[in-house]
Every structure is written in structure tokens, then in C-alpha cells.
C-alpha positions as CSV (number, residue, x, y, z in Angstrom):
1,M,0.0,0.0,0.0
2,P,1.5,3.3,-1.0
3,Y,2.4,5.7,1.8
4,D,0.6,9.1,2.0
5,F,2.0,12.0,3.8
6,L,0.2,14.9,5.5
7,I,2.1,18.1,4.7
8,S,2.2,21.2,6.9
9,N,4.4,24.2,7.6
10,E,5.2,26.6,10.4
11,T,7.5,29.4,11.2
12,S,10.6,28.6,13.2
13,S,12.0,30.8,16.1
14,T,14.4,32.3,13.6
15,G,11.6,33.3,11.2
16,R,12.3,30.7,8.6
17,V,9.4,28.6,7.2
18,V,9.9,24.9,8.0
19,H,8.0,22.3,6.1
20,C,6.9,19.1,7.9
21,A,5.2,15.8,7.1
22,Q,3.5,13.0,9.0
23,L,2.8,9.5,7.7
24,A,-1.0,9.4,7.2
25,G,-2.9,6.9,9.2
26,S,-0.1,6.4,11.7
27,S,0.8,7.4,15.2
28,E,4.2,8.6,14.1
29,S,5.3,12.1,15.0
30,K,5.7,14.9,12.4
31,F,9.2,15.2,11.0
32,V,11.0,18.0,9.2
33,I,11.1,17.8,5.4
34,G,13.2,21.0,5.0
35,Y,13.4,24.7,5.3
36,S,12.4,27.3,2.7
37,T,15.3,29.2,1.1
38,M,16.2,31.3,-1.9
39,Y,19.4,30.9,-3.9
40,Q,20.4,33.0,-6.9
41,G,16.7,33.8,-7.6
42,N,15.6,30.2,-7.1
43,T,13.2,29.0,-4.4
44,G,13.5,25.6,-2.8
45,L,14.1,23.5,0.3
46,F,17.2,22.6,2.3
47,N,17.6,20.1,5.1
48,T,21.0,19.9,6.8
49,T,19.6,18.6,10.1
50,V,22.0,16.0,11.7
51,D,20.4,13.2,13.7
52,S,23.1,11.6,15.7
53,Q,21.3,8.2,15.4
54,K,21.0,8.6,11.6
55,V,24.4,9.8,10.6
56,Y,27.1,8.1,8.6
57,K,29.6,6.3,10.9
58,P,32.3,4.4,9.0
59,A,32.6,1.6,11.7
60,D,28.9,0.7,11.0
61,Y,29.9,-0.3,7.5
62,E,33.5,-1.5,7.9
63,S,32.5,-5.2,8.0
64,R,30.9,-4.9,4.6
65,F,33.2,-2.4,2.8
66,G,36.5,-2.5,4.7
67,F,38.8,0.5,4.5
68,W,36.6,2.1,1.9
69,S,34.1,3.0,4.6
70,Y,36.7,5.2,6.1
71,F,38.1,6.5,2.8
72,I,34.8,8.2,1.9
73,Y,34.3,9.6,5.4
74,P,36.1,13.0,5.0
75,T,34.0,13.8,2.0
76,A,30.8,12.7,3.7
77,K,31.6,15.1,6.7
78,A,32.3,17.9,4.3
79,E,29.2,17.3,2.2
80,S,26.6,16.9,4.9
81,K,28.2,16.2,8.3
82,G,27.2,12.6,7.4
83,S,23.5,13.3,7.5
84,F,21.6,10.5,5.6
85,S,18.6,12.9,5.1
86,C,20.6,15.9,3.6
87,L,18.4,17.6,1.0
88,N,18.4,20.6,-1.3
89,T,16.0,21.5,-4.1
90,Y,17.0,25.1,-4.8
91,D,19.9,24.9,-7.4
92,R,20.2,23.8,-11.0
93,A,20.1,20.1,-10.1
94,K,16.5,20.7,-8.8
95,F,16.8,17.7,-6.4
96,T,19.9,16.6,-4.4
97,F,19.8,14.1,-1.6
98,S,21.9,11.8,0.6
99,F,24.9,12.1,2.9
100,M,27.0,12.6,-0.3
101,Q,24.5,14.9,-2.0
102,Y,23.6,13.0,-5.1
103,A,22.4,15.4,-7.7
104,A,19.6,14.6,-10.2
105,H,20.8,16.6,-13.1
106,V,23.6,14.3,-14.2
107,P,22.7,11.6,-16.8
108,N,23.8,8.2,-15.5
109,G,25.1,10.0,-12.5
110,D,25.1,9.2,-8.8
111,F,21.5,10.1,-8.1
112,V,20.3,8.1,-11.1
113,K,22.3,5.0,-9.9
114,F,21.2,5.6,-6.3
115,L,17.5,5.8,-7.2
116,K,17.7,2.7,-9.5
117,N,19.1,0.8,-6.5
118,L,16.4,2.2,-4.2
119,L,13.7,1.1,-6.6
120,T,14.8,-2.6,-6.2
121,L,14.1,-2.6,-2.5
122,P,11.0,-4.4,-1.3
123,N,9.3,-1.3,0.1
124,A,10.0,0.9,-3.0
125,G,6.4,0.7,-4.1
126,A,5.3,2.2,-0.8
127,Y,7.4,5.3,-1.3
128,F,7.4,5.7,-5.1
129,P,4.6,3.6,-6.5
130,K,4.6,5.3,-9.9
131,L,8.3,4.8,-10.6
132,I,9.6,1.6,-12.1
133,I,12.7,0.2,-13.7
134,K,12.4,-1.1,-17.3
135,E,15.3,-1.9,-19.6
136,S,17.7,-0.4,-17.0
137,R,15.9,3.0,-17.2
138,I,13.6,4.8,-14.8
139,F,10.0,5.2,-16.0
140,Y,6.9,6.9,-14.7
141,K,3.8,4.8,-14.8
142,D,0.5,6.8,-14.9
143,Q,-2.9,5.7,-13.7
144,N,-3.6,4.2,-17.2
145,G,-0.5,2.2,-17.2
146,T,1.2,4.4,-19.7
147,L,5.0,4.5,-19.3
148,S,7.1,7.7,-19.7
149,R,10.9,7.4,-19.6
150,L,12.4,9.9,-17.1
151,E,16.1,9.6,-17.9
152,D,18.6,8.4,-20.6
153,D,22.2,8.9,-21.6
154,N,21.6,12.5,-22.6
155,S,19.2,14.0,-20.1
156,T,17.5,13.6,-16.7
157,M,15.2,16.6,-17.1
158,P,12.0,14.6,-16.9
159,L,13.3,13.0,-13.7
160,M,14.3,16.3,-12.3
161,N,10.9,17.7,-13.1
162,Y,9.2,14.7,-11.4
163,F,11.0,15.4,-8.1
164,N,10.8,19.2,-8.4
165,P,8.6,20.8,-11.1
166,S,10.1,24.3,-10.9
167,L,12.6,26.5,-9.2
168,S,10.2,29.4,-8.9
169,E,8.2,28.1,-6.0
170,I,7.9,25.1,-3.6
171,E,5.3,22.8,-5.0
172,R,3.3,20.0,-3.4
173,Q,5.0,17.5,-5.6
174,E,8.4,18.7,-4.4
175,L,7.3,18.5,-0.8
176,I,5.9,15.0,-1.2
177,C,9.0,13.6,-3.0
178,S,11.2,15.2,-0.4
179,A,9.0,13.8,2.5
180,R,9.3,10.3,0.9
181,M,13.0,10.5,0.7
182,V,13.6,11.9,4.2
183,H,11.1,9.4,5.8
184,W,12.6,6.4,3.9
185,A,16.2,7.3,4.8
186,T,15.3,7.9,8.5
187,N,13.3,4.7,8.9
188,D,15.0,2.1,6.7
189,P,18.6,0.9,7.2
190,E,18.5,-0.5,3.7
191,H,18.0,2.9,2.2
192,R,21.0,4.1,4.2
193,R,23.0,1.1,3.0
194,V,22.2,2.0,-0.6
195,Q,23.4,5.5,0.0
196,V,26.7,4.2,1.3
197,E,27.1,1.5,-1.4
198,T,26.5,4.1,-4.1
199,A,29.2,6.3,-2.7
200,I,31.8,3.6,-2.3
201,E,31.2,2.2,-5.8
202,H,31.6,5.7,-7.1
203,F,34.9,6.3,-5.3
204,K,36.2,2.9,-6.2
205,K,35.5,3.6,-9.9
206,N,37.0,7.0,-9.7
207,M,40.2,5.7,-8.1
208,V,40.8,3.5,-11.1
209,E,40.4,6.6,-13.4
210,Y,42.5,8.9,-11.2
211,D,45.3,6.3,-11.1
212,K,45.4,6.3,-14.8
213,R,45.7,10.1,-14.9
214,F,47.9,10.7,-11.8
215,E,49.8,7.4,-11.2
216,L,48.5,6.9,-7.6
217,N,49.9,3.4,-7.0
218,Q,51.6,3.2,-3.6
219,I,50.5,6.8,-2.8
220,P,49.2,7.4,0.8
221,A,45.5,7.2,1.3
222,K,45.3,10.8,2.6
223,V,46.7,12.1,-0.7
224,C,44.3,9.9,-2.7
225,Q,41.4,11.1,-0.6
226,L,42.1,14.7,-1.3
227,V,42.3,14.0,-5.0
228,C,38.9,12.3,-4.9
229,D,37.4,15.1,-2.8
230,I,38.7,17.9,-5.1
231,R,37.2,16.1,-8.1
232,H,34.0,15.2,-6.3
233,Q,33.3,18.8,-5.5
234,G,34.8,20.0,-8.8
235,R,37.1,22.7,-7.3
236,A,40.0,22.0,-9.7
237,K,40.7,20.3,-13.0
238,N,43.3,17.6,-13.6
239,D,46.2,19.8,-14.6
240,R,46.0,21.7,-11.3
241,I,45.9,18.5,-9.4
242,A,48.8,17.0,-11.4
243,A,50.9,20.1,-10.6
244,A,50.2,19.7,-6.9
245,L,51.3,16.1,-7.0
246,N,54.5,16.8,-8.8
247,T,56.8,16.8,-5.8
248,G,59.4,14.1,-6.7
249,G,57.7,11.7,-4.3
250,D,57.4,13.9,-1.3
251,F,53.9,13.0,-0.3
252,E,53.6,15.4,2.6
253,V,54.3,18.3,0.3
254,A,51.8,16.9,-2.2
255,Y,49.2,16.7,0.5
256,R,49.8,20.3,1.6
257,N,49.8,21.4,-2.0
258,L,46.4,19.7,-2.5
259,L,45.0,21.5,0.6
260,T,45.7,24.8,-1.0
261,I,43.5,24.1,-4.0
262,G,40.3,26.1,-3.7
263,D,41.3,27.5,-0.2
264,T,40.1,31.0,-1.1
265,N,36.5,29.9,-1.7
266,Y,36.2,26.6,0.2
267,A,38.4,27.1,3.3
268,E,35.8,25.5,5.6
269,R,35.3,22.4,3.5
270,I,39.1,21.9,3.2
271,K,39.5,22.4,7.0
272,T,36.8,19.7,7.5
273,I,38.6,17.3,5.1
274,D,42.0,17.9,6.7
275,S,40.8,17.6,10.3
276,T,38.8,14.4,9.6
277,I,41.8,12.8,8.0
278,S,43.9,13.8,11.0
279,E,41.4,12.3,13.4
280,L,41.3,9.0,11.5
281,Q,45.1,8.9,11.4
282,A,45.4,9.5,15.1
283,K,43.2,6.5,15.6
284,G,45.3,4.4,13.3
285,L,42.5,4.1,10.8
286,F,44.0,5.9,7.8
287,S,47.5,4.6,7.5
288,K,47.1,3.0,4.1
289,K,48.4,3.4,0.6
290,Y,46.8,2.7,-2.7
291,N,47.4,-0.6,-4.5
292,A,46.5,-0.1,-8.1
293,S,46.8,-3.8,-9.1
294,D,43.5,-4.7,-7.4
295,N,42.1,-1.2,-6.6
296,S,42.5,-1.5,-2.9
297,F,44.3,0.1,0.0
298,I,46.9,-1.8,1.9
299,D,49.0,-1.1,5.1
300,T,51.9,1.2,4.7
């Protein structure tokens, strides 16, 4: 039976409009979907609330993913403080969700892969009853059974519009889709597992590509992590990264060089990455180096 959500809003103590939802026909409490905001002329939602019980903790996933669960952690902290219900609907992606902020505007990108995996879960029909997978693509199925493809190799615009019809106002469809995602992430550990699995698969795939470009074999994990984070955020292109790595094998200098990339505009993010890596190293959890032969990290 598809879930229905009762939508409401109120004004917070800071004067910001907060949008809430409650699962219809249940005794569950209301929960926050997101807060109204404006960004470069767009109107949308954001949710950066961190629930200590629903936040990414590498140790929770170490048995399944090994060191990779720690490798992605600095970026997760920088993206969302690890919040599994991190949401924004106000920028050009129209809909971004998860602890790694998967954005809906990229064809075959993280959000598309993430959503496809979500739609294979047993309770997917309760949250998104009109979305189905056919021939490896996401389709919308209307009340007459007619299918409309929402994404392909060239565009995700129909998918973006399904989750968020416009950037000029906050629509009911946008609120309902956001409520579904927040509730699902909060209440289902399998949803959170898919978030983590998507991130790790993405970073593993990227490490293969970055090794081809930057020759990262036997390079310390902290240097590799910074390369991944720079590319994940998009704060520099390959030539700038290659120049930072060109230190004649002095990995400490390479690490410090990478920390300077984007420091004018992204100082807080870089500080978070650096401090998180330092914390993991102090606990003996990040003393690894990359092994290109099998795309893994091994002890130094």
C-alpha cells in the first residue's frame, strides 16, 4: 500500500518557514522535510539537520566495505556532516539528496544510480509507487499504465521535473517527494546502505580513473582522498591536481599542495577534510596506501 504524507508548515523561532510531514494513518510524529530558502533567484528546500542516530559512521559499514568505509568519510563530513537525510531543491540540479548529496541533473550520475538501486528494495512501491525500472531505465507509470521514460544517456530533465517541477516556488510534488526520501532514509537501514554502497562504488570507480591520470599506485590514502574530494566537488581540474602532486615523491608536500586548491572559496570544507583525515590517522584508521593492481588500500 503506497504511503501518503500529510504536509504542513510553520515558522521557526528564527523566522524561517519549516515544512513538515506526517505519515498518514499512523501514530508517528511529524518530521521536518526541509526549510524554505532562496538561492540565486531560485526557491526551494534545504535540510541539513543532523540526527546523531541517523548519521554516517564508518565503523557501521566496515565489516561490509572494509577501509573504503573510512576513505569516503572525510568527503561525507564535508558534504553533509554525514546526514543521511541531507536535502536541497534550490539549485540547477533541482533535487539533491543523501549524505554525499547525489544530484539529479547528471545523466547516468550518482542520483540516477542511487534511485535505481532504491527502486529494487522491497518497500520501494510504498514510497514511489509510480516509478519503475524497465530496460535499466527509470520510468513513470501513470494511472492508465502508460510509461514515460524519465532519464537516458543525454538528459535527466523529466526525472528532475518529477521530483521538483520548478525552481520558482515550492510545489506540493516537491514536498511529497522530499518527504518520501527523508522518511525512507530515516526509517529504513536498507535505504542508508544503498546511500553508502553508491558512494563507495563511485569512489572505487574514480580511483581507477584517477590512477590512470595521476599514477597513484603506492600513494598514501590521505593524498588519494584529497584528489577524490577535489574532483567530487569540482574545485579544480586535472592539470592543477597533477601540478600539486608533482613533488618528486614527497607525499607530505603533495598533501599540503592539494590542501591549497580552492582554499580561497572553500576554506571551511578543506578544513573539515584535513581535520577528519587527521582524526582518523590519530586512531590508526587511515595509515594506508593505494594498491592499483586490485584497486584497494593496503597497510603502509
